[in-house]
N, C-alpha and C positions, 0 to 999 in steps of 0.2 A: 504494500500500500504506500502510495506517495505521500509526502508531507501535506500536499493540498487535499488529498482524499481524507487523511486523518483529521485535518482541520475542518473540512467541510462536514464531516460527520459529528463534529462537536468534541473531538478528542483533545483539542488544545484550546480550552476556554480562555478568552481574553485576548487571543491573538489569531483566531481562526480566519478572520477576514483578511488581515495583512498577509498571512501565509498563503491563502488562496490567490490573492492579487499578485504577490511576489512570484508564485509558481508560474502563473500565466505570463507575467512580464519577463521571466527568465527564458521562457520559450521564445519570446520575441527577440531577446538578446542573442540567443543561440542559432536561430534560424532566419533565413531571408524572408520566408513566408510561413505563417502559422495558420493551419487549417482548423476548422471547427472540430474535426476528428482529433487533432492534436490536443485541443483544449478538453474535449470530452475524456480522452484517455488520461490526462493529467488530473482532472477533477474526480473522475469516476462516474459510474452509471447509476448510482443510487442517490445522487445529490441534486434534488430539484431546486433547492434554495439557491445554490451558486449559479445555476443556469437561468435563474431570473435576475440575480444580482449582477453577475458579470456582464451580460448584454446591456443592462441599464448603465453600468459604470462606463462601458465602452462608448455608449451613445452620448453620455454627458461629457466625456473626455473629448479632446481634439479629434479623435478618430471619428466621432459622430458628425463632424462637419463635412465629411466626404459625401457628396451627393449619392443618394440611394442607400447608404449605410443604415439610416434609421428604419427604412422599410424592411431591409434584409433582417435587421435585428428584431423587428416586430414579428416577422414570420418565424424566426427561431424561437422567440418567447412563446408564440401561439402554439407551435408544435409541441414544446415541452409541457406547456400548461394543459393542452388537450389530453396528453397522456396522464398527467397528474389528475385531471378531472375524471378520467376513465378508471382511476384507481391502480394504475400500473406501479409496480415496485421498482422497476428499472426503466430507463428510457431508450428510445431508438431514434436514429437520425438517418434519413434516406441518403444514398450515396451522393446525389447531385448537390445536396446541402453540406454534407460532411466534408466535401472536397473544396468548398469555398474557403478562401483564405484572405488574410490581411497582411500587409507589409509588416515584417518583424520589427523593424526600427520604429515605425509609427506606433505599433502596439506597445512596445516597451516604453517609448517616450510618453505616450498618452497615459499609461497606467502609473508611471513614475510621478506624473503631475498630480495624480489622485491619491498618492500614498498618505499625505498628511491628513486628508479627509477620512481615509479608511482607518488610519491609526486612531483618530478621534472617535469614530464610530465604535471601534473595538473597545474603547474605554467606557462607553456609555451603555452598550447593549448588555443585557443579562436576562436570564430566564424569568419571565413574569407573564401573567395572564396566558399561561401556556396552552390552555384548552383550545384557543383559536388557531394555534399553530400545529395542531394534530388532527388526524382523521376523526370524524368525517368533515371537519370544518376546513381542512386543506382544500377541499373541492370548491368551497366558496372563494378561497384565495385564488385558486386556478381560474375560476370563472371571471373574477375581477381582473386578473392578469390578462386574460384573452380580450376582455372589453377595452382595457387600457391600451393594449398593443394595437387594437383596431383603430384607436384614435391617432396613432403616430403618422401613418401615411398622409391623411388629409392635412395634418399640421406641419408636414415637412416643407410646405410652400412658404411658411412664415419662419423667419430666422429664429432659431433656438426654441421655437414653440414645441417641437416634438420632444424636448427634454422634460416637459411636464408629465406626460403619461409614463415616460421612462423613469422619472423620479418616483412615481407611484409603484411601478414594477420593482424598482430597486428596494424600496422600503418593504414591500411584500416579501421579496427574496431574503432580505436581511432578517425579517421577523422569523422566517422559516429556519434560517441557518442558526440563529441564536435562541430560538424558541422564545422570542420576545414579542408577546402579543400586542404591546403598545405600538411597536413599529408596524405591525400588521394593520392595526386599526388606522394608524397615520397614513399608510399606503392607500387604504380604502377612501379616506377623506380626500387625498390628493387626486385619486382616480376620478372622484366626482367633479373636481375642478377641471380635469382633462376633458370629461364629457361635456361640460359647460362650454369649454373653449371650442370643441369641435362643432357643437350646435351653433355657436356664434359664427364660426367660419362658413359652415354650410348654408346657414340662413341669411348671412350677411351679404 
């Protein structure tokens, strides 16, 4: 089991987020291109929380400024959230998606810029209101994640607007990783804000 897999499963409380981010960033430093399959192998196939949190972190980082990336990340989030909604214990990724990659240098640089924020989150998250981060309530989290991801493509036409639904997804993923229900609830509140933004864009 890699350090990221151990951390993602809660084995290194207090530093799990930083370990996961550092492990993905290390891939970017070592490889010219980092595929989604590489990230999946590093994190593991039983960690739904990181696969909500990491795409959100990438979208909020400079990597998310690349045209089309927010929509791609929204598709990835939806795929994993659908499997979580279906109650799967491990997740699967189709070949055409697992082969998609990002530039290693951009990935590493983008995640490095987020390390201070990740370190801060590591200090404040802790297990609380845990019932909302466990089955069957994780299916509610999955449904909200899918709805938030659906908000991203319409908002991509506005500068930085797609970061709002991804902030919601990131908070939901963070809640699952740390079993911190307060972050899960916060993610749902931010998701409502994303829905309101999309409604305004589509009706405006």
